[in-house]
C-alpha positions in Angstrom: -4.7 27.1 21.9 -4.0 23.8 23.3 -1.4 21.6 22.0 -2.1 18.3 19.9 -0.9 15.3 21.7 2.2 13.8 20.0 0.0 10.3 20.1 -2.7 12.1 17.9 0.0 13.2 15.4 1.6 9.6 15.5 -1.8 8.0 14.7 -2.6 10.5 11.7 0.8 9.9 10.1 0.6 6.2 10.0 -3.3 6.9 8.9 -1.5 8.4 6.0 1.2 5.8 5.5 -1.2 2.7 6.0 -3.3 4.6 3.3 -0.8 5.1 0.8 0.9 1.8 1.4 -2.6 -0.2 0.2 -2.8 2.0 -2.9 1.0 1.5 -3.6 0.4 -2.2 -3.4 -3.0 -2.2 -5.6 -1.8 0.0 -8.3 2.0 0.8 -8.3 3.6 4.2 -7.7 3.6 5.7 -11.2 -0.6 5.1 -11.1 -0.7 6.6 -7.7 -1.0 10.1 -7.1 -1.6 12.3 -3.7 -4.9 12.4 -4.7 -5.8 8.8 -4.2 -3.9 8.9 -0.7 -6.0 11.9 0.3 -8.9 10.3 -0.9 -7.7 6.6 1.0 -6.9 8.2 4.0 -10.1 10.0 4.5 -8.3 13.1 5.8 -8.0 16.6 3.9 -5.4 17.4 1.6 -4.1 20.2 4.2 -3.6 17.4 6.6 -2.1 14.9 4.1 0.5 17.5 3.3 0.9 18.9 6.7 3.3 15.4 6.8 4.2 14.3 3.7 5.0 17.1 1.1 5.5 14.4 -1.8 4.4 11.1 -2.7 8.5 10.2 -2.2 8.5 11.3 1.2 5.6 8.6 1.3 7.4 5.9 -0.2 10.7 6.8 2.3 8.3 6.6 4.8 6.7 3.1 4.2 10.3 1.8 3.4 12.1 2.9 6.7 8.9 1.4 8.5 9.5 -1.9 7.4 13.2 -1.3 7.9 12.9 -0.3 11.2 10.9 -3.5 12.1 14.1 -5.6 10.7 16.5 -4.0 12.5 14.5 -4.2 15.6 14.5 -8.0 15.0 18.0 -8.7 13.6 19.3 -7.1 17.0 17.3 -9.5 19.2 18.9 -12.0 16.6 22.5 -10.8 17.4 21.8 -11.1 20.8 21.6 -14.7 21.1 24.0 -16.9 22.4 25.3 -18.0 19.9 24.8 -16.3 16.9 22.7 -18.1 14.3 24.9 -19.5 11.4 24.6 -18.0 7.8 22.2 -20.4 6.9 20.2 -19.8 10.5 19.8 -15.8 9.9 18.8 -16.3 6.3 16.2 -18.6 8.0 15.2 -15.8 9.9 15.2 -13.0 7.8 12.9 -15.0 4.8 10.9 -15.7 7.9 10.5 -12.1 8.6 9.3 -11.6 4.5 6.8 -14.2 5.0 5.2 -12.5 8.2 5.2 -9.0 6.7 3.8 -10.6 3.7 1.2 -12.7 5.6 0.2 -9.7 8.2 -2.8 -7.4 7.6 -4.8 -6.6 4.5 -1.9 -5.3 2.5 1.4 -7.1 1.6 4.1 -5.1 2.2 6.3 -7.2 0.0 4.9 -5.7 -3.3 5.5 -2.6 -2.2 9.1 -3.5 -1.5 9.4 -5.0 -4.8 7.9 -1.8 -6.6 10.8 0.4 -4.6 13.3 -1.5 -6.3 11.9 -0.2 -10.0 11.6 3.2 -8.7 14.9 2.9 -7.1 16.5 3.3 -10.3 14.6 6.0 -12.0 14.6 8.0 -8.9 17.5 9.6 -6.9 15.9 10.2 -3.6 13.9 6.8 -3.3 17.4 5.3 -4.4 19.1 7.1 -1.4 16.5 5.5 1.0 16.6 1.8 -0.9 20.2 1.8 -0.8 20.6 3.1 2.9 18.2 0.4 3.8 19.3 -2.5 1.9 23.0 -1.7 3.1 21.9 -1.8 6.4 20.2 -5.3 6.4 23.2 -6.7 4.9 25.6 -4.9 7.6 23.6 -7.3 10.0 24.4 -10.5 8.0 28.0 -9.1 8.2 28.1 -8.9 11.8 26.4 -12.5 12.1 29.7 -13.5 9.8 31.8 -11.7 11.9 30.6 -13.3 14.9 30.7 -17.0 13.5 34.6 -16.0 12.7 35.3 -15.0 16.4 33.6 -18.2 17.8 35.5 -20.5 15.0 32.2 -21.8 13.1 33.0 -19.9 10.2 36.2 -19.8 8.4 38.9 -17.3 9.1 39.6 -16.5 5.6 36.2 -16.0 4.5 35.1 -12.2 3.1 32.5 -11.3 5.3 30.7 -8.4 3.2 31.0 -11.2 0.1 29.1 -14.1 2.4 26.9 -11.2 3.7 25.7 -10.5 0.3 25.2 -13.6 -0.6 23.1 -14.0 1.8 20.9 -10.9 1.2 20.4 -12.4 -2.3 18.9 -15.6 -0.5 16.8 -13.5 1.0 15.7 -11.2 -1.9 15.3 -14.1 -4.1 12.9 -15.7 -2.0 10.7 -12.4 -1.8 10.4 -12.2 -5.5 9.9 -16.0 -6.2 7.1 -15.8 -3.5 5.2 -13.1 -5.5 6.2 -14.2 -9.1 5.9 -17.8 -8.5 4.0 -18.4 -5.7 4.8 -21.9 -4.3 7.5 -21.2 -2.3 7.2 -23.0 1.4 9.7 -20.7 3.7 10.8 -23.6 5.9 11.6 -25.8 2.8 13.2 -22.9 1.2 15.8 -22.4 4.0 16.4 -25.7 4.4 17.6 -26.1 1.3 20.6 -23.7 2.1 22.0 -26.6 4.2 22.0 -29.0 1.5 25.7 -30.3 0.6 26.2 -28.6 -2.9 29.3 -30.8 -3.5 29.5 -34.8 -2.5 32.0 -35.7 -0.3 35.1 -36.8 -1.8 35.2 -40.2 -0.4 31.8 -41.3 -1.7 32.4 -44.2 -4.2 31.6 -43.6 -7.7 29.3 -45.7 -9.8 31.0 -48.6 -11.5 33.6 -48.5 -9.0 35.3 -51.8 -7.2 34.7 -52.7 -3.6 
């Protein structure tokens, strides 16, 4: 019996993941069963279960696909000289979110938000989500450390805490975009550079001179 080419196996796996992603984005994890994914994929049950034994494995595969792409982009980011400052790194990540959301017929950010909720009740999904977001936060940690080495970020800043804040800004954009729908990526990231504290030398209202 001839051996099935790896390219064929990869294409079939992607076909199943694409079908599952569309179903999860439209109906949510809880309302989507393996039978729905099988029907959407156009493959037989045996073919689908050959690649994925459960819905949890499918969820993990979808999350890891998106994260793999994000990781590749961050690797390119860290190779820049100089490495972007925190606001620039957040802008890059927000751009990734907008790109993923607007690409193709399925908005993958809808699946990401559902994965957050699923992670709170499903240990297997929580493991994948935990590993995923720790990896992304780790890239922000490296941005901070590179900035400290270059003297553009204070040496006494805590890389872990600053990275956590940067990640929160990205996740906040993702969530507000889905719930409110009125965010512009460029304006959102530009706001990160607005001074939050007025210069101490500025004259106060009513002051003489």
